[in-house]
Steps between C-alpha positions, in 0.01 A plus 500: 500500500744787564447779248796615302325789304268778621153351560203739466186336615230552774712363778810706415301821469309436827823425673660822376195698620502320833864560558458875424202518733678311770801738480266782585544396861864378466607862440321657800824550689598795268194693613627511854652842435151625430341382831804558723387850625155355598637192660783684691260755629272206617791327683618818674200478738633167633867600484592871499864422379373352173630686192521447125842339541337244721207419273756450211578179688147373435568533133823316522338234724245426214795492254695278727215246521465501128872439453519223767208299350557542119725199480251284698241632273676369200530157669127518594400578145676188376318280754145632492478717183467878454122522559510348856823690588336828393189407720730472796671826415162687460380370844813619674505830328138598559482358853831682595366825379157454662638399848719813498201699576473346854880537581691788651829423335402380152718196554255273315613669176797252509236239407441706184856475398493115550197476273660706230824297524318163472300603193701757318665278225213240462295708238822586307608126492160402389515767220842378388351149446269629237710785334844341441601766254351811661633499849576872503138584403363237744702636792407855395120430480484310828715749700290789358261400770770566755471873421146521394373355840676757719386775267133397558540404872683816575223725368244290694697532820551872479142574395368292794742634761547870396230594255502858636873533413606609846865585517748379759602710795782721388701458815485121530427388148219274633128509540396587859351179659279703719349748251538348149227266377757352271655301784172341605434362151825307480367162649212510260735556216692183573168300511387646173830421328510143637163436362601628157815311510317173567278557199777586256727225633256202495364617164843515338612177645184308386588601138836337504506177308838318477539305175581122496880477527703207382849567615632199302377625170756624264480687172729381213666844458607776717453874420750773492444860539674788322390864525167400635411256209484134542652251270511118540844334533636165515598363835836334554538225765522674829553363839418620851604805694879516552580249211646581165283435199610182299630527159311342204287594202166368632263794498204333654400472858510131585283509829451710802764318698763721326365788695565469873324815628241552242494589134665753278262785420458821315632824636241769496529868436886538516755564234745272665515195265467212739430173312400301810563502865473291816201504715680585831354401838523754771811339661680507167388855432634615840845365404482709176672832498251648277237438769671731750567772240130483406402527873732803548349664189141445621586651842671801379236570228203422707556634848456861403145429373396340821637804695310745287177289519530508881591863542371702210204643702689570822767679283247682287312634802807685611424754230142416366201517727238352255444143613277413202756622249776287649262209527417524122862536416589186696215317345594601159851393587361148587313488178812619315693216669241245379440633139880553449560129570296415196698757299835376640398140405414589149812711472713216636367261242611743240844612608594260773431476866849605601513813296148595603598463871807700440319796350258506791780473758696796371187713476375424848766690714467791256132540580579439868701816482197685348278357763721636775560850371141571386297412797379865509339464158183300470542435126874390512475309824183327407483425128856533384671332805275268708300354210810445286695356799230242556495425131869442483484274818253290318775383275676330784198289587410425137833417351701329780273180512540446122875565522520246784313252290718589205823426693389207709221330323118473519445176701604626833413862444262525805761381744794666329340841491362448845856461623619814303211690654578373851851643489367816334231540753731443802743753358246760417332456847829557667585808284153665556487410867846661557386806303187531708680449826770749415275798566642711225281708272333351192687764290832352609379146448397572157852590398624167651258317275613703198851350555356153551304539167816587300681192651208287392523638142868410490422144612246474214760600259738240648253214478407587152868513402581160658216323332520634146805288430333177595405337174443139593486245779869426509571878506256544775661231718850645428360851585362392827828338599736780397315830530637756727180489703534127541860541622375696795266234627 
């Protein structure tokens, strides 16, 4: 049967653990900034024109692969289940990394992005099936692995490749392929990481246990939410998407046929008092104005984090010659990104997802300014800026899936969020590729992303404002038809 309450048993705990372990390898793209100096120096011996701006495209290629295949991953999870989907993802991620050790262009890392995209949402969807009332916590716990993995793997990579803490050449910003032992260790680094990814991925996937799901089962009451506290409410007769609820005093749910696209369900962790909502399919969601506002919000609040994750080491080495220090800073940043997701998830379940995301979005560009202006100071650049920036970036990953589920329903969450991430990924890939191809300094680009961050914060305020007035299903339909956002589509 389909669970309507939080279920704590062996299967649910193992699935939560498995999802967290699996996300260790899902988050490896954010450690690219840590290994970029090593990989770029390695590629120079095959192409002297390779620069940091060129290898930034490798990062975006992985991200693009993830974006393109997340929607397919949601469809795949529905067909074969989360465990098998994650087995496929683990195989692609580990093999793509391992095979990169034999290539001269690292093009096989695109396979890694495909594997991440196919399997990213499966552990989260599996967790949602057990923990119906704690979605913020579930998302936070599982995506904690997205930061913890790169923290661990980044330390392993640097310790293996540059245990002597050799600095880069002051004139080129790279390690000399002819004299530095760092360059010769890069292929072995990829093989080591590929093997580790295989162990973590297959272990995490094997622990995922999807509960029996009866989509035709129906509870006699719905649950409302107010200020984070659940309260049962009576359900009026409601019809399918795009129809007006019928009048009448009958407060029981006659049968499931009254619900065209799923069932009414509780809203989690938000102070917006939805009583029920439609389970929107992806085509229906695409026609919803809130979908595109949510996508724009995700783009402008998330792209700066991807940029920092890809360039922090290259930017930091313009003023700091200690490779081990910058590596530790980046790894702590990855850990901060992961741990912060648990914190943001718990915070969202208390004060609301929209408000929590808004707080993080306004703080992010402020710390981006500190990050840019304090690169000469190890303390300010490292602990105060990079670590906090990664932590604030974690809010985007933790809160947006729950907000998407909040607005558009649980049933099609995998495919719905897959589409949202597809548009997000394509947009971020374009923005970062244009930034990398521009050839301008990282210092100038940092200021560009400060502006982008403030735009994202304003969009967060807008989406919170538009949704706070929605109090029931009829109002939600009216809002979608008449909002200023909808009038532009």
